[in-house]
N, CA, C and O atoms as a Tripos MOL2 file, in Angstrom:
@<TRIPOS>MOLECULE
protein
  268   267    67     0     0
PROTEIN
NO_CHARGES

@<TRIPOS>ATOM
      1 N           3.5020   26.5740   37.7680 N.3       1 MET1
      2 CA          2.4750   26.3580   36.7770 C.3       1 MET1
      3 C           3.1220   25.7680   35.5220 C.2       1 MET1
      4 O           4.0560   26.3580   34.9790 O.2       1 MET1
      5 N           2.6460   24.6250   35.0600 N.am      2 SER2
      6 CA          3.2180   24.0090   33.8610 C.3       2 SER2
      7 C           2.4720   24.4770   32.6230 C.2       2 SER2
      8 O           1.2730   24.7550   32.6590 O.2       2 SER2
      9 N           3.2030   24.5560   31.5480 N.am      3 GLN3
     10 CA          2.5950   24.9770   30.2910 C.3       3 GLN3
     11 C           2.0470   23.7650   29.5640 C.2       3 GLN3
     12 O           2.6350   22.6840   29.6000 O.2       3 GLN3
     13 N           0.9300   23.9510   28.9110 N.am      4 GLN4
     14 CA          0.3370   22.8990   28.1120 C.3       4 GLN4
     15 C           1.0520   22.8260   26.7730 C.2       4 GLN4
     16 O           1.4440   23.8600   26.2320 O.2       4 GLN4
     17 N           1.2340   21.6140   26.2200 N.am      5 PRO5
     18 CA          1.8400   21.5240   24.8960 C.3       5 PRO5
     19 C           0.9270   22.1630   23.8470 C.2       5 PRO5
     20 O          -0.2730   22.3230   24.0680 O.2       5 PRO5
     21 N           1.5060   22.5190   22.7180 N.am      6 LEU6
     22 CA          0.7310   23.1610   21.6560 C.3       6 LEU6
     23 C          -0.3210   22.2370   21.0840 C.2       6 LEU6
     24 O          -1.3040   22.6930   20.5000 O.2       6 LEU6
     25 N          -0.1230   20.9500   21.2460 N.am      7 GLN7
     26 CA         -1.0580   20.0020   20.6700 C.3       7 GLN7
     27 C          -1.1160   18.7760   21.5620 C.2       7 GLN7
     28 O          -0.1140   18.3960   22.1680 O.2       7 GLN7
     29 N          -2.2710   18.1620   21.6440 N.am      8 SER8
     30 CA         -2.3720   16.9350   22.4150 C.3       8 SER8
     31 C          -2.2590   15.7430   21.4660 C.2       8 SER8
     32 O          -2.7120   15.8020   20.3230 O.2       8 SER8
     33 N          -1.6620   14.6870   21.9440 N.am      9 PHE9
     34 CA         -1.5110   13.4790   21.1480 C.3       9 PHE9
     35 C          -2.5120   12.4560   21.6190 C.2       9 PHE9
     36 O          -2.9400   12.5610   22.7680 O.2       9 PHE9
     37 N          -2.9130   11.5100   20.8670 N.am     10 PRO10
     38 CA         -2.4820   11.2930   19.5040 C.3      10 PRO10
     39 C          -3.2300   12.1750   18.5100 C.2      10 PRO10
     40 O          -4.3660   12.5850   18.7510 O.2      10 PRO10
     41 N          -2.5910   12.4490   17.4260 N.am     11 VAL11
     42 CA         -3.1890   13.1990   16.3240 C.3      11 VAL11
     43 C          -4.0640   12.2290   15.5470 C.2      11 VAL11
     44 O          -3.6430   11.1140   15.2380 O.2      11 VAL11
     45 N          -5.2510   12.6450   15.2390 N.am     12 GLU12
     46 CA         -6.1430   11.7760   14.4750 C.3      12 GLU12
     47 C          -5.6080   11.5920   13.0560 C.2      12 GLU12
     48 O          -5.1340   12.5410   12.4300 O.2      12 GLU12
     49 N          -5.6910   10.3650   12.5630 N.am     13 TRP13
     50 CA         -5.2360   10.0310   11.2160 C.3      13 TRP13
     51 C          -5.9240   10.9140   10.1790 C.2      13 TRP13
     52 O          -5.2670   11.4410    9.2820 O.2      13 TRP13
     53 N          -7.2130   11.0750   10.2920 N.am     14 SER14
     54 CA         -7.9610   11.8640    9.2950 C.3      14 SER14
     55 C          -7.5330   13.3270    9.3030 C.2      14 SER14
     56 O          -7.4590   13.9490    8.2430 O.2      14 SER14
     57 N          -7.2540   13.8830   10.4680 N.am     15 ASP15
     58 CA         -6.7730   15.2670   10.5490 C.3      15 ASP15
     59 C          -5.3830   15.3940    9.9320 C.2      15 ASP15
     60 O          -5.0790   16.3800    9.2600 O.2      15 ASP15
     61 N          -4.5540   14.4000   10.1650 N.am     16 PHE16
     62 CA         -3.2100   14.3960    9.5920 C.3      16 PHE16
     63 C          -3.2750   14.3660    8.0680 C.2      16 PHE16
     64 O          -2.6130   15.1620    7.4020 O.2      16 PHE16
     65 N          -4.0630   13.4610    7.5190 N.am     17 ILE17
     66 CA         -4.1960   13.3400    6.0610 C.3      17 ILE17
     67 C          -4.7480   14.6300    5.4680 C.2      17 ILE17
     68 O          -4.2540   15.1050    4.4460 O.2      17 ILE17
     69 N          -5.7590   15.1910    6.0980 N.am     18 GLU18
     70 CA         -6.3560   16.4280    5.6020 C.3      18 GLU18
     71 C          -5.3330   17.5640    5.5800 C.2      18 GLU18
     72 O          -5.2440   18.2990    4.5960 O.2      18 GLU18
     73 N          -4.5750   17.7100    6.6390 N.am     19 SER19
     74 CA         -3.5630   18.7690    6.7060 C.3      19 SER19
     75 C          -2.4330   18.5280    5.7170 C.2      19 SER19
     76 O          -1.9820   19.4570    5.0470 O.2      19 SER19
     77 N          -1.9810   17.2980    5.6240 N.am     20 LEU20
     78 CA         -0.9040   16.9580    4.6930 C.3      20 LEU20
     79 C          -1.3430   17.1880    3.2510 C.2      20 LEU20
     80 O          -0.5940   17.7470    2.4490 O.2      20 LEU20
     81 N          -2.5430   16.7610    2.9300 N.am     21 ASN21
     82 CA         -3.0730   16.9490    1.5790 C.3      21 ASN21
     83 C          -3.2140   18.4360    1.2420 C.2      21 ASN21
     84 O          -2.8530   18.8610    0.1440 O.2      21 ASN21
     85 N          -3.7330   19.2180    2.1750 N.am     22 ALA22
     86 CA         -3.9070   20.6560    1.9460 C.3      22 ALA22
     87 C          -2.5650   21.3480    1.7250 C.2      22 ALA22
     88 O          -2.4540   22.2200    0.8640 O.2      22 ALA22
     89 N          -1.5500   20.9670    2.4930 N.am     23 GLU23
     90 CA         -0.2250   21.5780    2.3440 C.3      23 GLU23
     91 C           0.3990   21.2070    1.0050 C.2      23 GLU23
     92 O           0.9770   22.0610    0.3330 O.2      23 GLU23
     93 N           0.2890   19.9440    0.6110 N.am     24 PHE24
     94 CA          0.8040   19.5350   -0.7000 C.3      24 PHE24
     95 C           0.0710   20.2800   -1.8090 C.2      24 PHE24
     96 O           0.6960   20.7780   -2.7450 O.2      24 PHE24
     97 N          -1.2330   20.3570   -1.7060 N.am     25 PHE25
     98 CA         -2.0180   21.0090   -2.7520 C.3      25 PHE25
     99 C          -1.6650   22.4890   -2.8690 C.2      25 PHE25
    100 O          -1.5360   23.0080   -3.9770 O.2      25 PHE25
    101 N          -1.5080   23.1670   -1.7430 N.am     26 SER26
    102 CA         -1.2300   24.6070   -1.7880 C.3      26 SER26
    103 C           0.1970   24.9190   -2.2410 C.2      26 SER26
    104 O           0.4370   25.9750   -2.8260 O.2      26 SER26
    105 N           1.1330   24.0270   -1.9830 N.am     27 THR27
    106 CA          2.5220   24.3180   -2.3610 C.3      27 THR27
    107 C           2.9590   23.6430   -3.6590 C.2      27 THR27
    108 O           3.7940   24.1810   -4.3870 O.2      27 THR27
    109 N           2.4010   22.4750   -3.9510 N.am     28 LYS28
    110 CA          2.8400   21.7190   -5.1290 C.3      28 LYS28
    111 C           1.8020   21.6880   -6.2480 C.2      28 LYS28
    112 O           2.1290   21.3670   -7.3900 O.2      28 LYS28
    113 N           0.5520   22.0190   -5.9240 N.am     29 GLY29
    114 CA         -0.4930   22.0220   -6.9440 C.3      29 GLY29
    115 C          -1.2420   20.7090   -7.0970 C.2      29 GLY29
    116 O          -2.2010   20.6260   -7.8640 O.2      29 GLY29
    117 N          -0.8110   19.6800   -6.3710 N.am     30 TYR30
    118 CA         -1.4660   18.3770   -6.4030 C.3      30 TYR30
    119 C          -1.5610   17.8530   -4.9800 C.2      30 TYR30
    120 O          -0.7990   18.2670   -4.1060 O.2      30 TYR30
    121 N          -2.4930   16.9440   -4.7500 N.am     31 GLY31
    122 CA         -2.6630   16.3580   -3.4330 C.3      31 GLY31
    123 C          -1.5420   15.4010   -3.0770 C.2      31 GLY31
    124 O          -0.7090   15.0600   -3.9170 O.2      31 GLY31
    125 N          -1.5280   14.9750   -1.8390 N.am     32 VAL32
    126 CA         -0.4560   14.1510   -1.2990 C.3      32 VAL32
    127 C          -0.2970   12.8280   -2.0460 C.2      32 VAL32
    128 O           0.8290   12.3550   -2.2040 O.2      32 VAL32
    129 N          -1.3910   12.2140   -2.5130 N.am     33 TYR33
    130 CA         -1.2950   10.9040   -3.1490 C.3      33 TYR33
    131 C          -0.6710   10.9760   -4.5410 C.2      33 TYR33
    132 O          -0.3540    9.9370   -5.1200 O.2      33 TYR33
    133 N          -0.4890   12.1650   -5.0870 N.am     34 ALA34
    134 CA          0.2520   12.3130   -6.3440 C.3      34 ALA34
    135 C           1.7510   12.1620   -6.1050 C.2      34 ALA34
    136 O           2.5080   11.9290   -7.0470 O.2      34 ALA34
    137 N           2.1840   12.2910   -4.8550 N.am     35 PHE35
    138 CA          3.5990   12.2680   -4.5300 C.3      35 PHE35
    139 C           4.0150   11.0960   -3.6430 C.2      35 PHE35
    140 O           5.1270   10.5840   -3.7740 O.2      35 PHE35
    141 N           3.1340   10.6690   -2.7470 N.am     36 LEU36
    142 CA          3.4960    9.6550   -1.7580 C.3      36 LEU36
    143 C           2.5400    8.4750   -1.7850 C.2      36 LEU36
    144 O           1.3490    8.6260   -2.0570 O.2      36 LEU36
    145 N           3.0820    7.2940   -1.4980 N.am     37 SER37
    146 CA          2.2420    6.1020   -1.3770 C.3      37 SER37
    147 C           1.6120    6.0650    0.0160 C.2      37 SER37
    148 O           2.0310    6.7860    0.9210 O.2      37 SER37
    149 N           0.6220    5.2300    0.1650 N.am     38 PHE38
    150 CA         -0.0260    5.0630    1.4670 C.3      38 PHE38
    151 C           0.9940    4.6370    2.5240 C.2      38 PHE38
    152 O           0.9800    5.1370    3.6490 O.2      38 PHE38
    153 N           1.8800    3.7100    2.1510 N.am     39 ASP39
    154 CA          2.8830    3.2270    3.1030 C.3      39 ASP39
    155 C           3.8130    4.3420    3.5620 C.2      39 ASP39
    156 O           4.1660    4.4140    4.7390 O.2      39 ASP39
    157 N           4.2070    5.2050    2.6430 N.am     40 HIS40
    158 CA          5.0720    6.3330    3.0020 C.3      40 HIS40
    159 C           4.3370    7.2990    3.9430 C.2      40 HIS40
    160 O           4.9230    7.8120    4.8970 O.2      40 HIS40
    161 N           3.0680    7.5340    3.6680 N.am     41 ILE41
    162 CA          2.2710    8.4270    4.5160 C.3      41 ILE41
    163 C           2.1200    7.8330    5.9120 C.2      41 ILE41
    164 O           2.1750    8.5610    6.9030 O.2      41 ILE41
    165 N           1.9340    6.5350    5.9980 N.am     42 LYS42
    166 CA          1.8200    5.8640    7.3000 C.3      42 LYS42
    167 C           3.1210    5.9920    8.0930 C.2      42 LYS42
    168 O           3.0860    6.2360    9.2990 O.2      42 LYS42
    169 N           4.2580    5.8320    7.4340 N.am     43 LEU43
    170 CA          5.5480    6.0070    8.1030 C.3      43 LEU43
    171 C           5.7230    7.4450    8.5810 C.2      43 LEU43
    172 O           6.2430    7.6860    9.6710 O.2      43 LEU43
    173 N           5.2920    8.3810    7.7700 N.am     44 LEU44
    174 CA          5.3620    9.7940    8.1460 C.3      44 LEU44
    175 C           4.4840   10.0750    9.3670 C.2      44 LEU44
    176 O           4.8840   10.8140   10.2660 O.2      44 LEU44
    177 N           3.3020    9.4900    9.3960 N.am     45 TYR45
    178 CA          2.3880    9.6360   10.5340 C.3      45 TYR45
    179 C           3.0180    9.0660   11.8100 C.2      45 TYR45
    180 O           2.9190    9.6600   12.8830 O.2      45 TYR45
    181 N           3.6610    7.9130   11.6750 N.am     46 ASP46
    182 CA          4.3410    7.3090   12.8270 C.3      46 ASP46
    183 C           5.4650    8.2060   13.3360 C.2      46 ASP46
    184 O           5.6760    8.3220   14.5430 O.2      46 ASP46
    185 N           6.1880    8.8420   12.4070 N.am     47 GLN47
    186 CA          7.2340    9.7970   12.8060 C.3      47 GLN47
    187 C           6.6280   10.9690   13.5670 C.2      47 GLN47
    188 O           7.1710   11.4120   14.5790 O.2      47 GLN47
    189 N           5.5130   11.4590   13.0800 N.am     48 LEU48
    190 CA          4.8310   12.5730   13.7370 C.3      48 LEU48
    191 C           4.4570   12.2260   15.1710 C.2      48 LEU48
    192 O           4.6300   13.0450   16.0740 O.2      48 LEU48
    193 N           3.9540   11.0400   15.3810 N.am     49 LEU49
    194 CA          3.5290   10.6350   16.7270 C.3      49 LEU49
    195 C           4.6970   10.5410   17.7030 C.2      49 LEU49
    196 O           4.5090   10.6650   18.9130 O.2      49 LEU49
    197 N           5.8970   10.3250   17.1820 N.am     50 ARG50
    198 CA          7.0860   10.2590   18.0410 C.3      50 ARG50
    199 C           7.7780   11.6070   18.1650 C.2      50 ARG50
    200 O           8.7650   11.7300   18.8890 O.2      50 ARG50
    201 N           7.2770   12.6150   17.4720 N.am     51 ASN51
    202 CA          7.9320   13.9100   17.4040 C.3      51 ASN51
    203 C           7.1460   14.9430   18.2030 C.2      51 ASN51
    204 O           5.9240   15.0060   18.0700 O.2      51 ASN51
    205 N           7.8000   15.7480   19.0220 N.am     52 PRO52
    206 CA          7.0870   16.7080   19.8710 C.3      52 PRO52
    207 C           6.6460   18.0040   19.1760 C.2      52 PRO52
    208 O           6.0340   18.8570   19.8190 O.2      52 PRO52
    209 N           6.9400   18.1710   17.8820 N.am     53 VAL53
    210 CA          6.5480   19.4110   17.1970 C.3      53 VAL53
    211 C           5.0670   19.4110   16.8420 C.2      53 VAL53
    212 O           4.4800   18.3470   16.6460 O.2      53 VAL53
    213 N           4.4590   20.5830   16.7550 N.am     54 PRO54
    214 CA          3.0560   20.6670   16.3390 C.3      54 PRO54
    215 C           2.8630   20.1190   14.9240 C.2      54 PRO54
    216 O           3.7700   20.1880   14.0940 O.2      54 PRO54
    217 N           1.6920   19.5850   14.6630 N.am     55 VAL55
    218 CA          1.3750   18.9630   13.3750 C.3      55 VAL55
    219 C           1.6470   19.9130   12.2120 C.2      55 VAL55
    220 O           2.2990   19.5310   11.2410 O.2      55 VAL55
    221 N           1.1550   21.1380   12.3050 N.am     56 LYS56
    222 CA          1.3120   22.0840   11.1870 C.3      56 LYS56
    223 C           2.7770   22.3470   10.8790 C.2      56 LYS56
    224 O           3.1590   22.4280    9.7120 O.2      56 LYS56
    225 N           3.5900   22.4790   11.8990 N.am     57 VAL57
    226 CA          5.0210   22.7130   11.6950 C.3      57 VAL57
    227 C           5.6640   21.4830   11.0590 C.2      57 VAL57
    228 O           6.4310   21.6070   10.1040 O.2      57 VAL57
    229 N           5.3570   20.3080   11.5800 N.am     58 PHE58
    230 CA          5.9000   19.0500   11.0550 C.3      58 PHE58
    231 C           5.5760   18.9100    9.5730 C.2      58 PHE58
    232 O           6.4500   18.5900    8.7680 O.2      58 PHE58
    233 N           4.3300   19.1480    9.2190 N.am     59 ILE59
    234 CA          3.8940   19.0060    7.8310 C.3      59 ILE59
    235 C           4.5340   20.0620    6.9390 C.2      59 ILE59
    236 O           5.0170   19.7350    5.8550 O.2      59 ILE59
    237 N           4.5500   21.3150    7.3700 N.am     60 LYS60
    238 CA          5.1590   22.3820    6.5630 C.3      60 LYS60
    239 C           6.6260   22.0930    6.2730 C.2      60 LYS60
    240 O           7.0800   22.2530    5.1400 O.2      60 LYS60
    241 N           7.3630   21.6710    7.2850 N.am     61 VAL61
    242 CA          8.7840   21.3670    7.0970 C.3      61 VAL61
    243 C           8.9470   20.1940    6.1380 C.2      61 VAL61
    244 O           9.7990   20.2360    5.2490 O.2      61 VAL61
    245 N           8.1420   19.1500    6.3070 N.am     62 PHE62
    246 CA          8.2460   17.9900    5.4220 C.3      62 PHE62
    247 C           7.9640   18.3720    3.9780 C.2      62 PHE62
    248 O           8.7460   18.0380    3.0880 O.2      62 PHE62
    249 N           6.8710   19.0570    3.7340 N.am     63 VAL63
    250 CA          6.4830   19.4070    2.3580 C.3      63 VAL63
    251 C           7.4960   20.3800    1.7550 C.2      63 VAL63
    252 O           7.8500   20.2490    0.5830 O.2      63 VAL63
    253 N           7.9590   21.3370    2.5240 N.am     64 ARG64
    254 CA          8.9450   22.2920    2.0160 C.3      64 ARG64
    255 C          10.2190   21.5720    1.5750 C.2      64 ARG64
    256 O          10.8180   21.9360    0.5630 O.2      64 ARG64
    257 N          10.6320   20.5630    2.3200 N.am     65 ASN65
    258 CA         11.8720   19.8270    2.0080 C.3      65 ASN65
    259 C          11.6610   18.6740    1.0460 C.2      65 ASN65
    260 O          12.6340   18.0490    0.6240 O.2      65 ASN65
    261 N          10.4290   18.3730    0.6860 N.am     66 PHE66
    262 CA         10.1350   17.2440   -0.2140 C.3      66 PHE66
    263 C          10.5200   17.6070   -1.6400 C.2      66 PHE66
    264 O          10.1540   18.6690   -2.1440 O.2      66 PHE66
    265 N          11.2600   16.7150   -2.2810 N.am     67 LYS67
    266 CA         11.6410   16.9580   -3.6780 C.3      67 LYS67
    267 C          11.2910   15.7810   -4.5260 C.2      67 LYS67
    268 O          11.5350   15.7940   -5.7320 O.2      67 LYS67
@<TRIPOS>BOND
     1     1     2 1
     2     2     3 1
     3     3     4 2
     4     3     5 am
     5     5     6 1
     6     6     7 1
     7     7     8 2
     8     7     9 am
     9     9    10 1
    10    10    11 1
    11    11    12 2
    12    11    13 am
    13    13    14 1
    14    14    15 1
    15    15    16 2
    16    15    17 am
    17    17    18 1
    18    18    19 1
    19    19    20 2
    20    19    21 am
    21    21    22 1
    22    22    23 1
    23    23    24 2
    24    23    25 am
    25    25    26 1
    26    26    27 1
    27    27    28 2
    28    27    29 am
    29    29    30 1
    30    30    31 1
    31    31    32 2
    32    31    33 am
    33    33    34 1
    34    34    35 1
    35    35    36 2
    36    35    37 am
    37    37    38 1
    38    38    39 1
    39    39    40 2
    40    39    41 am
    41    41    42 1
    42    42    43 1
    43    43    44 2
    44    43    45 am
    45    45    46 1
    46    46    47 1
    47    47    48 2
    48    47    49 am
    49    49    50 1
    50    50    51 1
    51    51    52 2
    52    51    53 am
    53    53    54 1
    54    54    55 1
    55    55    56 2
    56    55    57 am
    57    57    58 1
    58    58    59 1
    59    59    60 2
    60    59    61 am
    61    61    62 1
    62    62    63 1
    63    63    64 2
    64    63    65 am
    65    65    66 1
    66    66    67 1
    67    67    68 2
    68    67    69 am
    69    69    70 1
    70    70    71 1
    71    71    72 2
    72    71    73 am
    73    73    74 1
    74    74    75 1
    75    75    76 2
    76    75    77 am
    77    77    78 1
    78    78    79 1
    79    79    80 2
    80    79    81 am
    81    81    82 1
    82    82    83 1
    83    83    84 2
    84    83    85 am
    85    85    86 1
    86    86    87 1
    87    87    88 2
    88    87    89 am
    89    89    90 1
    90    90    91 1
    91    91    92 2
    92    91    93 am
    93    93    94 1
    94    94    95 1
    95    95    96 2
    96    95    97 am
    97    97    98 1
    98    98    99 1
    99    99   100 2
   100    99   101 am
   101   101   102 1
   102   102   103 1
   103   103   104 2
   104   103   105 am
   105   105   106 1
   106   106   107 1
   107   107   108 2
   108   107   109 am
   109   109   110 1
   110   110   111 1
   111   111   112 2
   112   111   113 am
   113   113   114 1
   114   114   115 1
   115   115   116 2
   116   115   117 am
   117   117   118 1
   118   118   119 1
   119   119   120 2
   120   119   121 am
   121   121   122 1
   122   122   123 1
   123   123   124 2
   124   123   125 am
   125   125   126 1
   126   126   127 1
   127   127   128 2
   128   127   129 am
   129   129   130 1
   130   130   131 1
   131   131   132 2
   132   131   133 am
   133   133   134 1
   134   134   135 1
   135   135   136 2
   136   135   137 am
   137   137   138 1
   138   138   139 1
   139   139   140 2
   140   139   141 am
   141   141   142 1
   142   142   143 1
   143   143   144 2
   144   143   145 am
   145   145   146 1
   146   146   147 1
   147   147   148 2
   148   147   149 am
   149   149   150 1
   150   150   151 1
   151   151   152 2
   152   151   153 am
   153   153   154 1
   154   154   155 1
   155   155   156 2
   156   155   157 am
   157   157   158 1
   158   158   159 1
   159   159   160 2
   160   159   161 am
   161   161   162 1
   162   162   163 1
   163   163   164 2
   164   163   165 am
   165   165   166 1
   166   166   167 1
   167   167   168 2
   168   167   169 am
   169   169   170 1
   170   170   171 1
   171   171   172 2
   172   171   173 am
   173   173   174 1
   174   174   175 1
   175   175   176 2
   176   175   177 am
   177   177   178 1
   178   178   179 1
   179   179   180 2
   180   179   181 am
   181   181   182 1
   182   182   183 1
   183   183   184 2
   184   183   185 am
   185   185   186 1
   186   186   187 1
   187   187   188 2
   188   187   189 am
   189   189   190 1
   190   190   191 1
   191   191   192 2
   192   191   193 am
   193   193   194 1
   194   194   195 1
   195   195   196 2
   196   195   197 am
   197   197   198 1
   198   198   199 1
   199   199   200 2
   200   199   201 am
   201   201   202 1
   202   202   203 1
   203   203   204 2
   204   203   205 am
   205   205   206 1
   206   206   207 1
   207   207   208 2
   208   207   209 am
   209   209   210 1
   210   210   211 1
   211   211   212 2
   212   211   213 am
   213   213   214 1
   214   214   215 1
   215   215   216 2
   216   215   217 am
   217   217   218 1
   218   218   219 1
   219   219   220 2
   220   219   221 am
   221   221   222 1
   222   222   223 1
   223   223   224 2
   224   223   225 am
   225   225   226 1
   226   226   227 1
   227   227   228 2
   228   227   229 am
   229   229   230 1
   230   230   231 1
   231   231   232 2
   232   231   233 am
   233   233   234 1
   234   234   235 1
   235   235   236 2
   236   235   237 am
   237   237   238 1
   238   238   239 1
   239   239   240 2
   240   239   241 am
   241   241   242 1
   242   242   243 1
   243   243   244 2
   244   243   245 am
   245   245   246 1
   246   246   247 1
   247   247   248 2
   248   247   249 am
   249   249   250 1
   250   250   251 1
   251   251   252 2
   252   251   253 am
   253   253   254 1
   254   254   255 1
   255   255   256 2
   256   255   257 am
   257   257   258 1
   258   258   259 1
   259   259   260 2
   260   259   261 am
   261   261   262 1
   262   262   263 1
   263   263   264 2
   264   263   265 am
   265   265   266 1
   266   266   267 1
   267   267   268 2
@<TRIPOS>SUBSTRUCTURE
     1 MET1         2 RESIDUE 1 A MET
     2 SER2         6 RESIDUE 1 A SER
     3 GLN3        10 RESIDUE 1 A GLN
     4 GLN4        14 RESIDUE 1 A GLN
     5 PRO5        18 RESIDUE 1 A PRO
     6 LEU6        22 RESIDUE 1 A LEU
     7 GLN7        26 RESIDUE 1 A GLN
     8 SER8        30 RESIDUE 1 A SER
     9 PHE9        34 RESIDUE 1 A PHE
    10 PRO10       38 RESIDUE 1 A PRO
    11 VAL11       42 RESIDUE 1 A VAL
    12 GLU12       46 RESIDUE 1 A GLU
    13 TRP13       50 RESIDUE 1 A TRP
    14 SER14       54 RESIDUE 1 A SER
    15 ASP15       58 RESIDUE 1 A ASP
    16 PHE16       62 RESIDUE 1 A PHE
    17 ILE17       66 RESIDUE 1 A ILE
    18 GLU18       70 RESIDUE 1 A GLU
    19 SER19       74 RESIDUE 1 A SER
    20 LEU20       78 RESIDUE 1 A LEU
    21 ASN21       82 RESIDUE 1 A ASN
    22 ALA22       86 RESIDUE 1 A ALA
    23 GLU23       90 RESIDUE 1 A GLU
    24 PHE24       94 RESIDUE 1 A PHE
    25 PHE25       98 RESIDUE 1 A PHE
    26 SER26      102 RESIDUE 1 A SER
    27 THR27      106 RESIDUE 1 A THR
    28 LYS28      110 RESIDUE 1 A LYS
    29 GLY29      114 RESIDUE 1 A GLY
    30 TYR30      118 RESIDUE 1 A TYR
    31 GLY31      122 RESIDUE 1 A GLY
    32 VAL32      126 RESIDUE 1 A VAL
    33 TYR33      130 RESIDUE 1 A TYR
    34 ALA34      134 RESIDUE 1 A ALA
    35 PHE35      138 RESIDUE 1 A PHE
    36 LEU36      142 RESIDUE 1 A LEU
    37 SER37      146 RESIDUE 1 A SER
    38 PHE38      150 RESIDUE 1 A PHE
    39 ASP39      154 RESIDUE 1 A ASP
    40 HIS40      158 RESIDUE 1 A HIS
    41 ILE41      162 RESIDUE 1 A ILE
    42 LYS42      166 RESIDUE 1 A LYS
    43 LEU43      170 RESIDUE 1 A LEU
    44 LEU44      174 RESIDUE 1 A LEU
    45 TYR45      178 RESIDUE 1 A TYR
    46 ASP46      182 RESIDUE 1 A ASP
    47 GLN47      186 RESIDUE 1 A GLN
    48 LEU48      190 RESIDUE 1 A LEU
    49 LEU49      194 RESIDUE 1 A LEU
    50 ARG50      198 RESIDUE 1 A ARG
    51 ASN51      202 RESIDUE 1 A ASN
    52 PRO52      206 RESIDUE 1 A PRO
    53 VAL53      210 RESIDUE 1 A VAL
    54 PRO54      214 RESIDUE 1 A PRO
    55 VAL55      218 RESIDUE 1 A VAL
    56 LYS56      222 RESIDUE 1 A LYS
    57 VAL57      226 RESIDUE 1 A VAL
    58 PHE58      230 RESIDUE 1 A PHE
    59 ILE59      234 RESIDUE 1 A ILE
    60 LYS60      238 RESIDUE 1 A LYS
    61 VAL61      242 RESIDUE 1 A VAL
    62 PHE62      246 RESIDUE 1 A PHE
    63 VAL63      250 RESIDUE 1 A VAL
    64 ARG64      254 RESIDUE 1 A ARG
    65 ASN65      258 RESIDUE 1 A ASN
    66 PHE66      262 RESIDUE 1 A PHE
    67 LYS67      266 RESIDUE 1 A LYS
């Protein structure tokens, strides 16, 4: 019996932005666009699609390490 991955790909762009914005707002006090440009967010989304980690983990690690 094979195990299902924690998340199915592709991740919707709107769900990614919503989660990223919520994490930035809850940890930094401002939304994602106060810190990152659209181009940077797009590159981050592309990284996510190539990465096998769940979206929430990917975003939490990124925001925690963002300076």
